TIVEXMI-33156 format. One line per 8 residues: number of its first residue (from 1); their letters; for each residue x, y, z of N, C-alpha, C. Coordinates in nm, 3 decimals. Each point is the difference from the previous one (the first is absolute). Layout:
N
NUM	a	X/Y/Z/X/Y/Z/X/Y/Z  ...
REM end
This chain:
139
1	xxxxxxxx	0.085/-0.117/0.000/-0.085/0.117/0.000/0.090/0.124/0.000  -0.033/0.099/-0.083/0.080/0.121/-0.008/-0.020/0.086/0.125  0.092/0.093/0.021/-0.013/0.092/0.114/-0.127/0.083/-0.011  -0.033/0.041/-0.122/-0.122/0.080/-0.020/-0.123/-0.082/0.035  -0.006/-0.123/-0.044/-0.115/-0.085/0.031/-0.008/-0.025/0.151  0.114/-0.022/0.063/0.002/-0.022/0.144/-0.051/0.123/0.074  0.038/0.118/-0.046/-0.047/0.125/0.062/-0.152/0.007/-0.002  -0.059/-0.031/-0.112/-0.147/0.010/-0.012/-0.071/-0.109/0.079
9	xxxxxxxx	0.067/-0.109/0.029/-0.061/-0.107/0.078/-0.032/0.046/0.142  0.078/0.096/0.050/-0.021/0.047/0.137/-0.061/0.141/0.004  -0.036/0.055/-0.114/-0.052/0.136/-0.005/-0.147/0.005/0.043  -0.036/0.112/0.061/-0.137/0.027/0.039/-0.052/0.120/-0.079  -0.131/0.016/-0.012/-0.052/0.116/-0.071/0.042/0.129/0.070  0.025/0.105/-0.076/0.039/0.127/0.061/-0.105/0.050/0.098  0.047/0.047/0.113/-0.088/0.050/0.105/-0.027/0.149/-0.019  -0.079/0.054/0.090/-0.039/0.140/-0.003/0.121/0.093/-0.006
17	xxxxxxxx	0.106/-0.032/0.072/0.119/0.086/0.004/0.060/0.020/-0.138  -0.005/-0.103/-0.084/0.052/0.012/-0.136/-0.085/0.100/-0.079  -0.131/-0.008/0.014/-0.090/0.094/-0.067/0.028/0.142/0.049  0.015/0.017/0.131/0.028/0.132/0.057/0.130/0.057/-0.055  0.101/-0.084/-0.013/0.129/0.042/-0.054/-0.015/0.048/-0.145  -0.074/-0.074/-0.080/-0.021/0.039/-0.140/-0.074/0.134/-0.007  -0.102/0.018/0.084/-0.075/0.126/0.002/0.093/0.115/0.039  0.085/-0.020/0.100/0.095/0.104/0.041/0.093/0.036/-0.115
25	xxxxxxxx	0.051/-0.100/-0.068/0.087/0.026/-0.115/-0.075/0.073/-0.111  -0.125/-0.038/-0.022/-0.081/0.065/-0.104/-0.024/0.145/0.036  -0.030/0.028/0.125/-0.020/0.140/0.045/0.124/0.084/-0.026  0.117/-0.058/0.022/0.125/0.072/-0.019/0.025/0.039/-0.145  -0.064/-0.069/-0.094/0.020/0.031/-0.141/-0.095/0.108/-0.051  -0.100/0.036/0.079/-0.096/0.101/-0.043/0.061/0.139/0.006  -0.042/0.088/-0.091/0.044/0.140/0.011/-0.040/0.056/0.137  0.080/0.091/0.052/-0.016/0.050/0.137/-0.142/0.041/0.038
33	xxxxxxxx	-0.070/0.083/-0.079/-0.134/0.040/0.047/-0.096/-0.120/0.015  0.011/-0.096/-0.089/-0.086/-0.118/0.009/0.041/-0.087/0.119  0.130/-0.014/0.018/0.050/-0.084/0.110/-0.048/0.055/0.134  0.010/0.131/0.018/-0.042/0.060/0.127/-0.149/-0.021/0.024  -0.082/0.018/-0.102/-0.145/-0.020/0.016/-0.032/-0.147/0.021  0.072/-0.089/-0.067/-0.025/-0.144/0.013/0.034/-0.050/0.139  0.095/0.063/0.065/0.039/-0.044/0.134/-0.110/0.024/0.103  -0.101/0.079/-0.037/-0.113/0.026/0.091/-0.113/-0.101/-0.016
41	xxxxxxxx	0.017/-0.095/-0.090/-0.102/-0.103/-0.023/0.039/-0.123/0.082  -0.095/-0.048/0.078/0.026/-0.120/0.081/0.009/-0.122/-0.090  0.089/-0.090/0.033/0.017/-0.124/-0.076/-0.043/-0.118/0.085  -0.084/-0.084/-0.059/-0.043/-0.123/0.068/0.027/-0.117/-0.095  0.070/-0.098/0.050/0.028/-0.120/-0.078/-0.060/-0.116/0.076  -0.091/-0.070/-0.064/-0.063/-0.118/0.060/-0.003/-0.109/-0.106  -0.026/-0.122/0.044/-0.006/-0.110/-0.096/-0.114/0.018/-0.100  -0.118/0.035/0.049/-0.117/0.020/-0.086/-0.080/0.119/0.049
49	xxxxxxxx	-0.081/0.055/-0.090/-0.096/0.104/0.039/-0.102/-0.062/0.095  -0.046/0.077/0.098/-0.104/-0.052/0.089/-0.127/-0.037/-0.078  -0.070/-0.101/0.047/-0.121/-0.047/-0.069/-0.101/0.112/-0.021  -0.019/0.085/0.099/-0.097/0.109/-0.013/0.039/0.095/-0.112  0.128/0.027/-0.014/0.049/0.088/-0.107/-0.020/-0.065/-0.137  0.032/-0.127/-0.009/-0.022/-0.072/-0.126/-0.147/0.003/-0.039  -0.088/-0.024/0.095/-0.144/0.002/-0.027/-0.045/0.140/-0.043  0.049/0.101/0.070/-0.037/0.139/-0.032/0.043/0.037/-0.143
57	xxxxxxxx	0.113/-0.053/-0.043/0.051/0.032/-0.133/-0.050/-0.096/-0.107  -0.073/-0.103/0.039/-0.056/-0.094/-0.096/0.096/-0.107/-0.048  0.101/-0.032/0.079/0.095/-0.106/-0.036/-0.042/-0.129/0.068  -0.011/-0.106/-0.079/-0.028/-0.132/0.057/0.128/-0.075/0.035  0.104/0.025/-0.077/0.127/-0.070/0.016/0.103/0.095/0.063  0.051/-0.032/0.118/0.096/0.090/0.064/0.131/0.015/-0.078  0.027/-0.090/-0.093/0.123/0.010/-0.079/-0.012/0.104/-0.112  -0.119/0.055/-0.020/-0.020/0.099/-0.106/0.045/0.140/0.040
65	xxxxxxxx	0.020/0.025/0.129/0.035/0.134/0.047/0.141/0.000/0.057  0.092/0.067/-0.072/0.140/0.004/0.043/0.032/0.124/0.083  -0.076/0.106/-0.019/0.025/0.123/0.074/-0.123/0.088/0.000  0.000/0.099/0.090/-0.116/0.088/0.011/0.044/0.131/0.065  -0.053/0.110/-0.052/0.018/0.131/0.064/-0.132/0.037/0.064  0.004/0.040/0.126/-0.119/0.052/0.066/0.033/0.139/0.052  -0.088/0.092/-0.028/0.021/0.138/0.043/-0.059/0.095/-0.103  0.034/0.124/0.014/-0.045/0.103/-0.093/0.121/0.043/-0.082
73	xxxxxxxx	-0.006/-0.015/-0.132/0.113/0.040/-0.083/0.035/0.148/0.022  0.126/0.033/-0.012/0.044/0.138/0.021/-0.071/0.097/-0.092  -0.036/-0.046/-0.119/-0.069/0.087/-0.097/-0.143/0.032/0.042  -0.052/-0.073/0.099/-0.137/0.022/0.046/-0.007/0.054/0.143  0.114/0.013/0.066/0.001/0.045/0.139/-0.023/0.150/0.007  -0.061/0.039/0.109/-0.024/0.140/0.029/0.051/0.029/0.140  0.040/0.125/0.023/0.042/0.037/0.135/-0.116/-0.009/0.098  -0.121/-0.005/-0.054/-0.119/-0.012/0.084/-0.030/-0.144/0.040
81	xxxxxxxx	0.065/-0.097/-0.066/-0.022/-0.141/0.032/0.052/-0.033/0.139  -0.081/-0.071/0.075/0.044/-0.053/0.129/0.042/-0.145/-0.022  0.129/-0.029/0.017/0.044/-0.138/-0.023/-0.064/-0.096/0.099  -0.064/-0.104/-0.054/-0.060/-0.102/0.085/0.101/-0.109/0.031  0.077/-0.035/-0.100/0.105/-0.101/0.013/0.116/0.043/-0.089  0.118/-0.051/0.028/0.113/0.036/-0.088/-0.016/-0.066/-0.137  0.059/0.063/-0.100/0.008/-0.065/-0.130/0.087/-0.124/0.017  -0.041/-0.108/-0.067/0.070/-0.128/0.015/0.023/-0.066/-0.135
89	xxxxxxxx	0.110/-0.070/-0.007/0.026/-0.092/-0.111/0.010/-0.138/0.062  -0.080/-0.089/-0.054/-0.001/-0.140/0.042/0.070/-0.082/-0.108  0.093/-0.083/0.040/0.060/-0.098/-0.091/-0.035/-0.137/0.056  -0.051/-0.086/-0.089/-0.044/-0.133/0.041/0.103/-0.102/-0.050  0.076/-0.049/0.095/0.118/-0.082/-0.028/-0.029/-0.126/-0.081  -0.098/-0.077/0.041/-0.025/-0.128/-0.069/-0.046/0.021/-0.145  -0.092/0.093/-0.029/-0.037/0.022/-0.140/0.118/0.052/-0.084  0.086/0.083/0.060/0.117/0.048/-0.074/0.093/-0.117/-0.030
97	xxxxxxxx	0.025/-0.085/0.100/0.084/-0.118/-0.024/-0.061/-0.091/-0.105  -0.132/-0.017/0.005/-0.068/-0.086/-0.097/0.015/0.056/-0.142  -0.016/0.133/-0.014/0.017/0.061/-0.133/0.144/-0.015/-0.048  0.095/0.019/0.091/0.142/-0.014/-0.035/0.029/-0.140/-0.053  -0.053/-0.100/0.068/0.021/-0.138/-0.043/-0.069/-0.024/-0.134  -0.124/0.046/-0.013/-0.075/-0.023/-0.124/0.067/0.068/-0.119  0.051/0.121/0.021/0.066/0.071/-0.110/0.130/-0.068/-0.038  0.086/-0.022/0.097/0.128/-0.065/-0.025/0.096/0.080/-0.087
105	xxxxxxxx	-0.030/0.129/-0.022/0.084/0.078/-0.091/0.049/0.132/0.061  -0.013/0.013/0.132/0.038/0.125/0.065/0.056/-0.030/0.138  0.092/0.084/0.043/0.054/-0.014/0.135/-0.107/0.040/0.102  0.002/-0.065/0.113/-0.099/0.027/0.103/0.005/0.147/0.045  0.119/0.053/0.020/0.012/0.140/0.042/-0.065/0.096/-0.098  0.015/-0.027/-0.129/-0.060/0.086/-0.102/-0.153/-0.006/0.007  -0.054/-0.116/0.027/-0.146/-0.014/0.010/-0.052/0.071/0.125  0.066/-0.018/0.112/-0.041/0.069/0.123/0.004/0.151/-0.022
113	xxxxxxxx	0.108/0.048/-0.060/0.014/0.144/-0.026/-0.111/0.049/-0.092  -0.032/-0.079/-0.101/-0.106/0.038/-0.094/-0.136/0.011/0.070  -0.033/-0.097/0.082/-0.128/0.004/0.072/-0.002/0.121/0.093  0.111/0.025/0.070/0.008/0.114/0.091/-0.018/0.132/-0.077  0.072/0.016/-0.110/-0.009/0.123/-0.080/-0.142/0.017/-0.054  -0.061/-0.108/-0.044/-0.137/0.007/-0.051/-0.095/0.054/0.108  0.014/-0.050/0.121/-0.086/0.046/0.110/0.035/0.143/0.039  0.127/0.033/-0.002/0.043/0.136/0.029/-0.057/0.097/-0.104
121	xxxxxxxx	-0.014/-0.047/-0.122/-0.056/0.084/-0.107/-0.143/0.043/0.035  -0.074/-0.086/0.065/-0.136/0.038/0.043/0.007/0.115/0.101  0.098/-0.004/0.089/0.018/0.106/0.100/0.031/0.134/-0.068  0.088/-0.004/-0.100/0.042/0.122/-0.068/-0.095/0.044/-0.110  -0.091/-0.088/-0.041/-0.089/0.032/-0.111/0.072/-0.006/-0.134  0.100/-0.087/-0.010/0.078/-0.013/-0.123/-0.078/-0.074/-0.107  0.024/0.038/-0.123/-0.055/-0.073/-0.115/0.095/-0.115/-0.033  -0.040/-0.086/-0.094/0.087/-0.109/-0.043/0.130/0.054/-0.061
129	xxxxxxxx	-0.010/0.111/-0.074/0.122/0.057/-0.059/0.091/0.059/0.108  -0.060/0.055/0.107/0.081/0.048/0.112/0.076/-0.116/0.063  -0.070/-0.111/0.020/0.064/-0.118/0.061/0.116/-0.046/-0.089  -0.022/-0.004/-0.130/0.103/-0.046/-0.093/0.123/0.091/0.004  -0.021/0.129/0.024/0.111/0.094/0.009/0.076/-0.018/0.130  -0.074/-0.013/0.110/0.062/-0.011/0.133/0.064/-0.137/0.019  -0.072/-0.106/-0.040/0.048/-0.136/0.023/-0.033/-0.086/-0.120  0.086/0.000/-0.100/-0.026/-0.081/-0.120/-0.021/-0.147/0.036
137	xxx	-0.089/-0.064/-0.071/-0.035/-0.139/0.025/0.007/-0.078/-0.128  0.043/-0.122/0.010/0.006/-0.085/-0.119/-0.140/-0.056/-0.029  -0.026/-0.027/-0.126/-0.129/-0.060/-0.039/0.004/-0.149/0.016
REM end
C-alpha cells in the first residue's frame, strides 16, 4: 500500500475548525471595505440546517442546502432598523462535503470559500457579476 493510500485509510472528514480556517483565509482575500463589513456577520457551521429551517424554506432533503444567509442585506438596511438578530452566514458541513465528493473536480477549500462568498453576496447585495469580480469561480 502506498503512503498516500495509507494516509487516507486513517483520515477523518474535515471538522468545523477546517471550515472556519477556510472562511478566515477567504475573508483575508477580500478587498478591505468588504472584509471589514464581512467581519460583522456571525458565522455558524453545523452539520445540517435545522429541520424547522429546512421546512420553512421548502427543502425536503437536508443535503440540498449548503449555506444560508439570514439577516437584512446592507442594500436594504436603514439607520431606523432595530436589529432583532445579528446577520448570519450558515455553512452546512455535511451537504458541502457531499457536493465536494459528488463533484470530484474541485478542492474542498475552494468549494467552502465559494459557498461562503455566495452567502456573503446576499449580505452585500451583490449581483452574480459582482461575485465573479470579487471571487471568480470555475464552471
